[in-house]
C-alpha positions in Angstrom: -91.7 99.5 11.0 -94.0 97.7 8.6 -92.3 94.8 6.9 -93.9 95.8 3.6 -92.1 99.2 3.6 -89.1 99.0 1.1 -85.7 99.4 2.6 -83.9 102.5 1.3 -80.9 101.8 -1.0 -77.7 101.9 0.9 -75.9 105.3 0.2 -72.5 106.4 1.3 -70.7 109.7 0.9 -67.0 109.1 1.0 -65.3 112.3 0.0 -64.6 114.9 -2.7 -63.1 114.8 -6.2 -62.4 117.0 -9.2 -64.9 116.9 -12.0 -64.7 118.0 -15.7 -68.1 117.8 -17.5 -66.6 117.3 -21.0 -68.4 120.3 -22.5 -66.3 123.1 -21.0 -62.8 123.6 -19.4 -64.4 124.4 -16.0 -62.9 122.5 -13.1 -65.4 121.7 -10.3 -64.8 120.3 -6.8 -67.6 117.8 -6.2 -68.9 115.3 -3.7 -69.2 111.7 -4.7 -72.1 109.6 -3.4 -71.8 105.9 -4.0 -75.3 104.5 -4.3 -76.9 102.3 -7.0 -74.9 104.7 -9.3 -72.0 107.0 -8.8 -73.6 110.3 -8.1 -71.6 113.4 -8.7 -72.9 116.4 -6.8 -71.9 120.1 -6.6 -74.3 122.8 -5.7 -76.7 120.5 -7.4 -76.7 117.1 -8.9 -74.3 117.2 -11.9 -74.2 113.6 -13.2 -74.8 110.0 -12.3 -72.5 107.4 -13.8 -73.4 103.7 -14.0 -70.6 101.6 -12.5 -70.5 99.2 -15.4 -69.8 102.2 -17.8 -66.9 103.6 -15.8 -63.4 103.1 -17.2 -59.9 104.0 -15.9 -58.2 106.8 -17.9 -54.5 107.6 -18.0 -53.4 109.5 -14.9 -50.3 110.4 -12.9 -49.2 108.5 -9.8 -51.4 109.1 -6.7 -54.5 109.9 -8.8 -57.4 107.8 -10.1 -58.8 109.4 -13.3 -62.1 108.0 -14.6 -64.2 108.4 -17.7 -67.7 107.0 -18.5 -69.0 105.5 -21.6 -72.4 107.1 -21.2 -71.0 110.6 -20.4 -69.5 113.1 -22.8 -66.3 111.8 -24.3 -64.1 114.4 -22.6 -65.8 114.1 -19.2 -63.3 113.2 -16.4 -63.4 112.5 -12.7 -60.2 112.8 -10.7 -59.9 111.1 -7.3 -56.9 111.6 -5.0 -58.4 110.1 -1.9 -56.9 106.6 -1.7 -59.8 105.1 0.3 -62.4 106.6 -2.1 -60.4 105.4 -5.1 -60.2 101.8 -3.7 -63.9 101.8 -3.0 -64.7 103.0 -6.5 -62.4 100.4 -8.2 -64.2 97.7 -6.2 -67.6 98.8 -7.5 -66.5 99.4 -11.1 -66.2 95.8 -12.2 -65.3 96.7 -15.8 -63.0 99.6 -15.0 -60.1 98.0 -16.9 -62.0 96.2 -19.7 -60.6 98.6 -22.3 -57.0 98.0 -21.3 -54.8 95.8 -23.6 -53.5 92.7 -21.9 -50.3 90.9 -22.6 -52.0 88.7 -25.2 -53.3 91.8 -26.9 -49.9 93.5 -26.9 -48.3 90.4 -28.3 -50.9 90.3 -31.0 -50.4 93.9 -31.9 -46.6 93.4 -32.0 -47.0 90.3 -34.1 -49.2 91.9 -36.7 -47.0 95.0 -36.8 -43.9 92.9 -37.5 -45.8 90.9 -40.1 -46.9 94.2 -41.8 -43.3 95.5 -41.7 -42.0 92.2 -43.2 -44.6 92.4 -45.9 -43.6 95.9 -46.9 -39.9 94.9 -47.0 -40.8 91.9 -49.2 -42.8 94.1 -51.5 -39.9 96.7 -51.7 -37.3 94.0 -52.4 -39.2 91.8 -54.7 -42.7 93.1 -55.6 -41.8 96.6 -56.7 -38.9 95.7 -59.1 -41.2 93.2 -60.8 -44.1 95.7 -60.9 -41.8 98.3 -62.4 -40.6 96.0 -65.1 -44.2 95.1 -66.0 -45.6 98.6 -65.8 -42.9 100.6 -67.6 -43.8 99.4 -71.1 -47.5 100.3 -70.4 -46.7 104.0 -69.5 -47.7 106.3 -72.5 -44.8 108.4 -73.8 -46.9 111.6 -73.3 -47.3 110.8 -69.6 -43.6 109.9 -69.3 -42.7 113.3 -70.7 -44.9 115.1 -68.3 -43.4 113.1 -65.4 -40.0 114.0 -66.7 -40.9 117.7 -66.7 -41.9 117.5 -63.1 -38.7 115.7 -62.1 -36.7 118.1 -64.1 -38.1 121.1 -62.2 -37.6 119.4 -58.8 -34.0 118.4 -59.5 -33.0 121.9 -60.7 -34.6 123.3 -57.5 -33.0 120.7 -55.2 -29.5 121.2 -56.6 -29.9 124.9 -57.3 -28.7 124.2 -60.8 -29.3 126.2 -64.0 -28.7 125.2 -67.6 -25.3 126.5 -68.7 -25.6 128.6 -71.9 -22.2 129.8 -73.0 -22.7 130.0 -76.8 -19.5 128.4 -77.9 -19.7 125.7 -75.2 -23.4 125.0 -76.1 -22.4 124.6 -79.8 -19.7 122.1 -78.9 -22.1 120.2 -76.6 -24.8 120.1 -79.3 -22.3 118.7 -81.8 -21.2 116.0 -79.3 -24.7 114.9 -78.2 -26.0 114.9 -81.8 -23.3 112.5 -82.9 -24.0 110.2 -79.9 -27.8 110.4 -80.4 -27.6 109.5 -84.1 -25.2 106.6 -83.4 -27.5 105.4 -80.7 -30.5 105.4 -83.0 -32.5 107.9 -81.0 -34.6 110.7 -82.5 -34.5 114.4 -82.1 -36.9 114.4 -79.2 -34.0 113.8 -76.9 -33.3 117.0 -74.8 -29.9 117.5 -73.2 -27.8 120.1 -71.4 -25.1 120.9 -68.9 -26.2 122.0 -65.4 -24.3 124.3 -63.2 -23.7 122.0 -60.2 -20.4 120.9 -58.7 -21.8 117.3 -58.3 -19.7 115.0 -60.5 -22.5 113.1 -62.2 -24.8 112.8 -65.2 -28.3 111.4 -65.3 -31.3 110.7 -67.5 -34.9 111.6 -66.8 -38.1 110.0 -68.1 -39.4 111.4 -71.3 -36.0 111.8 -73.1 -33.9 114.3 -71.0 -30.2 113.9 -70.4 -28.2 116.2 -68.2 -24.5 116.5 -67.4 -23.4 118.2 -64.2 -20.5 120.7 -64.7 -18.7 119.0 -61.8 -18.2 115.9 -63.9 -17.2 117.9 -66.9 -14.6 119.7 -64.8 -12.9 116.4 -64.0 -12.9 115.1 -67.6 -9.6 115.3 -69.6 -10.9 114.8 -73.1 -14.1 114.6 -75.1 -14.1 110.7 -75.3 -14.5 110.6 -71.5 -17.6 112.7 -71.5 -19.0 111.1 -74.7 -19.0 107.7 -73.1 -20.8 109.0 -70.0 -23.5 110.6 -72.2 -23.8 107.5 -74.3 -24.3 105.5 -71.0 -27.2 107.9 -70.1 -28.7 107.6 -73.6 -28.7 103.8 -73.0 -30.9 104.4 -70.0 -33.3 106.4 -72.2 -33.3 103.7 -74.8 -34.2 101.1 -72.2 -36.6 103.4 -70.4 -34.6 102.7 -67.2 -35.5 106.2 -65.9 -39.2 105.5 -66.0 -38.6 102.1 -64.4 -36.6 103.7 -61.6 -39.3 106.4 -61.0 -41.9 103.7 -60.5 -39.7 101.6 -58.2 -38.2 104.4 -56.1 -41.5 106.3 -55.9 -43.3 103.1 -54.7 -40.5 102.4 -52.2 -40.8 105.9 -50.8 -44.6 105.6 -50.5 -44.4 102.2 -48.7 -41.6 103.4 -46.3 -43.7 106.5 -45.6 -46.7 104.3 -44.9 -44.7 102.2 -42.5 -43.5 105.2 -40.6 -46.7 107.2 -40.7 -46.5 109.3 -43.9 -49.8 107.9 -45.1 -50.1 110.5 -47.9 -46.9 109.4 -49.6 -46.4 113.0 -50.5 -42.6 112.7 -50.6 -42.6 109.8 -53.1 -42.0 111.8 -56.3 -39.4 114.0 -54.7 -37.6 111.0 -53.3 -37.7 109.3 -56.8 -36.4 112.4 -58.5 -33.5 112.7 -56.2 -32.5 109.1 -56.4 -32.3 109.4 -60.2 -29.4 111.7 -59.6 -27.8 110.2 -56.5 -28.2 106.4 -56.8 -29.5 105.9 -60.3 -30.5 102.5 -61.5 -30.2 98.8 -60.7 -26.9 97.0 -61.2 -28.3 95.1 -64.2 -29.5 98.3 -65.8 -26.1 100.0 -65.2 -24.3 97.0 -66.9 -26.7 97.2 -69.8 -26.2 100.9 -70.2 -22.4 100.3 -70.1 -22.8 97.8 -73.0 -24.9 100.3 -74.9 -22.2 103.1 -74.4 -19.4 100.8 -75.5 -21.4 99.9 -78.7 -22.1 103.6 -79.4 -18.5 104.6 -79.0 -17.2 101.8 -81.2 -19.7 102.7 -83.9 -18.3 106.2 -83.9 -14.8 104.7 -84.1 -13.9 106.0 -80.6 -12.6 104.1 -77.5 -14.7 103.4 -74.5 -11.7 103.1 -72.1 -11.5 106.8 -71.4 -15.0 106.7 -69.9 -13.8 104.0 -67.4 -10.8 106.1 -66.6 -13.0 109.1 -65.8 -15.3 107.0 -63.6 -12.3 105.7 -61.7 -10.9 109.2 -61.3 -14.2 110.4 -59.8 -14.8 107.5 -57.4 -11.3 106.4 -56.6 -10.4 102.7 -56.0 -13.2 100.8 -54.4 -12.9 97.7 -52.2 -13.8 94.4 -53.9 -16.0 93.5 -51.0 -18.5 96.2 -52.1 -19.2 94.6 -55.4 -22.0 92.4 -54.1 -24.0 95.2 -52.5 -23.1 98.1 -54.8 -25.9 99.4 -57.1 -23.3 100.3 -59.8 -20.6 97.9 -61.0 -17.2 98.8 -59.5 -15.4 101.5 -61.4 -12.3 99.3 -61.5 -14.4 96.5 -63.0 -16.0 98.8 -65.5 -12.6 100.2 -66.6 -11.3 96.6 -67.0 -14.3 95.7 -69.2 -14.1 98.8 -71.3 -10.3 98.3 -71.8 -10.8 94.7 -72.7 -13.4 95.3 -75.4 -11.7 98.3 -76.9 -10.5 98.1 -80.5 -8.0 100.8 -81.8 -9.7 104.2 -82.5 -10.7 104.4 -86.2 -12.9 107.4 -86.3 -12.2 111.2 -86.1 -12.2 113.0 -82.8 -15.7 113.9 -81.7 -14.6 117.5 -80.9 -11.6 119.5 -82.0 -9.3 120.9 -79.3 -10.9 124.3 -79.5 -14.4 122.8 -79.2 -13.3 120.8 -76.2 -12.0 123.9 -74.5 -15.3 125.7 -75.2 -17.3 122.8 -73.8 -15.2 122.8 -70.6 -16.0 126.5 -70.1 -19.7 126.2 -71.0 -20.8 127.3 -67.5 -18.4 130.3 -67.4 -21.0 132.7 -68.9 -21.9 133.8 -72.4 -19.0 134.3 -74.9 
């Protein structure tokens, strides 16, 4: 043979494999020829993959599944012959370049923990500060619209309707009007009793105060309910409801971001619900209590009955909870209200008949 004649490239056929071309779901049995490139042959030549572009893909035990950077993204080659698989791996020098090593995993874990810690820090420290700074900047018109949305959501979530017994509504209007005027709030305040067994009352952004019938059912006199309503009017006066919406909505968004809800779509629903179930910060609750005490005393009525109602609803609470509880302990609130109470000097806020009408406000029209 002439020494100038080029030597043919070494070519070896080692066996068969299964091939998916990445453009259809068709499964082909092919022959692999290992030459300068990996040649994939069926009835005709189907593809030729450069060894440097071949990468290992996820596969079950006993199979080598390969992809190729220069092939269609979904193209796969499945090799079950162990000898063929070993030969391929030896030729594909970058087969595992895309795999994450221990250092890469450690870096991902580290950055993930740092991101989680940052979100927790923002929730605990950044959001309360932001809520305090942003609340005074929120236009009242926007706050009212936000309150309307929360109003609708809460009525849907708790399947509650406004109770409209005529005599009961008249008594409630008399009570809330006296409290509102004593609190120095204008007639834009909207209020009502909702037909829910949950023993609670709450304020919404934009000047809405609601009392759940479940709390009214546990009350024994008008002063108990008046103090609760005065407390919620205090939240309105201080715009605590708007502040809570900003804080709780932001918290929900960030937690959703942490766990994959990147749209934050549940933020407003979460914020609305927490206005009813967990309410405001401990400091805001204490300030609202002070406001309620002042309102009741200006009306010449005691604040102690409100503390008695709260204790009746919650029961005695362990002293160890006072550090982590959002609300002050009911026992502590009762003690404070009793301590600051002068003798009653004003007329009853409702007559006995009006009180009975208010208690039956959700029983239907009279």
